[in-house]
C-alpha positions in Angstrom: 9.9 20.4 -18.5 8.7 17.0 -17.4 8.2 15.7 -13.8 8.1 12.5 -11.9 4.7 12.3 -10.2 6.1 10.0 -7.5 9.2 11.9 -6.3 8.8 15.3 -7.9 12.1 15.3 -9.8 12.3 17.6 -12.8 13.7 16.5 -16.1 14.3 17.8 -19.6 11.5 17.2 -22.2 13.6 14.6 -24.0 13.6 12.3 -20.9 10.8 9.7 -20.7 11.3 8.0 -17.3 12.4 8.9 -13.8 15.9 7.7 -13.0 15.4 8.2 -9.3 12.4 6.0 -8.5 12.3 2.2 -8.5 10.5 0.9 -11.5 11.4 4.1 -13.5 7.8 5.5 -13.7 7.0 7.6 -16.8 7.4 11.3 -16.5 4.4 13.7 -16.8 3.8 17.2 -18.0 3.2 20.3 -15.9 -0.6 20.0 -16.7 -0.7 16.4 -15.6 1.0 17.3 -12.3 -1.6 20.0 -11.7 -4.5 17.7 -12.6 -3.2 15.2 -10.0 -2.9 18.0 -7.4 0.9 17.6 -7.1 3.1 20.6 -6.6 6.0 21.4 -8.9 9.5 21.2 -7.4 9.8 25.0 -7.0 6.3 25.4 -5.4 5.5 25.2 -1.7 3.6 22.0 -0.9 0.6 23.1 1.2 -1.3 19.7 1.1 -2.5 18.4 4.5 -1.9 14.6 4.8 -4.3 12.6 7.0 -4.6 9.0 8.0 -6.3 6.8 5.5 -5.5 3.4 7.1 -2.9 1.3 8.8 -1.0 -1.9 8.2 0.1 -4.5 10.8 3.4 -5.2 9.1 5.9 -3.5 6.7 5.1 -5.9 3.9 1.4 -5.1 3.9 2.3 -1.4 4.1 4.3 -1.8 0.9 1.4 -3.4 -0.8 -0.9 -0.5 0.3 1.6 2.1 -0.8 1.9 0.6 -4.2 -1.9 0.3 -4.5 -2.3 4.0 -3.8 0.5 5.0 -6.0 -1.0 3.0 -8.8 -4.2 5.0 -8.3 -2.2 8.3 -8.5 -2.7 9.0 -4.8 0.4 10.5 -3.0 1.3 8.5 0.1 3.3 9.0 3.2 4.0 6.1 5.6 4.7 6.6 9.2 5.7 4.0 11.8 2.9 3.8 14.4 5.1 2.5 17.2 8.8 2.4 17.9 8.9 -0.5 20.4 8.2 -1.7 23.9 8.6 1.8 25.3 5.3 2.9 23.7 3.5 0.1 25.4 5.0 0.8 28.7 4.5 4.6 28.6 1.1 4.8 27.0 -0.4 1.3 27.5 -1.3 1.2 23.8 0.3 -0.7 21.0 -0.5 1.1 17.8 -0.5 -0.5 14.3 2.9 -0.8 12.8 2.4 1.6 9.9 0.0 4.5 9.4 -0.8 5.3 5.8 -1.3 9.0 5.2 -2.7 10.7 2.0 -3.8 14.2 1.1 -7.0 15.2 2.9 -9.0 15.5 -0.4 -8.0 11.9 -1.3 -8.8 10.4 2.1 -12.2 8.8 1.3 -11.0 7.3 -2.0 -7.8 6.0 -0.4 -9.6 4.5 2.6 -12.0 2.7 0.2 -9.2 1.3 -1.8 -7.3 0.1 1.3 -10.5 -1.5 2.7 -11.1 -3.3 -0.5 -7.6 -4.6 -0.5 -7.8 -5.7 3.1 -11.0 -7.6 2.4 -9.4 -9.2 -0.7 -6.5 -10.3 1.5 -8.8 -11.8 4.2 -10.7 -13.7 1.5 -7.5 -15.1 0.1 -6.3 -16.1 3.6 -9.6 -17.8 4.3 -9.4 -19.7 1.0 -5.8 -20.8 1.8 -6.8 -21.9 5.3 -9.8 -23.9 4.0 -7.6 -25.6 1.3 -4.9 -26.4 3.9 -7.6 -28.0 6.2 -9.0 -30.0 3.4 -5.5 -31.3 2.4 -4.8 -32.2 6.0 -8.1 -34.1 6.3 -7.2 -36.0 3.2 -3.7 -36.9 4.4 -5.1 -38.0 7.9 -7.9 -40.2 6.6 -6.8 -43.9 6.6 -6.3 -45.3 3.2 -9.3 -47.6 2.4 -8.2 -50.7 0.5 -10.1 -51.3 -2.7 -12.9 -53.8 -2.3 -11.9 -57.3 -3.2 -14.0 -59.3 -5.6 
């Protein structure tokens, strides 16, 4: 049998890709599932998932999930707040999304998430600097060419 490492679906050996997951990821063997620490569909999943990071918005959460899935790290995403009631009852406003991974993958996942966060900050800083430079250029008065 072959399995989808993302959703755990079981397929016949002749099938190459998962029909249930977006992007149709390639199926893997039983040995590959075991090497990734993933349970087979008929086994009890005893992994403990812990928080590896958070995202402020659902789009960033999607980027983080894809990053971890590409690194073969199982991911669960949990909403960190449900609305205004949390702020009123607890006084805290938690991040939008919490990214959870198996405990044994936490350090690796947290490192990947931090690297991605720093890359995004650098990209945002570059975009802001470019926008400021463009604004300065458009605001400066046009200097007529010197007349001879």
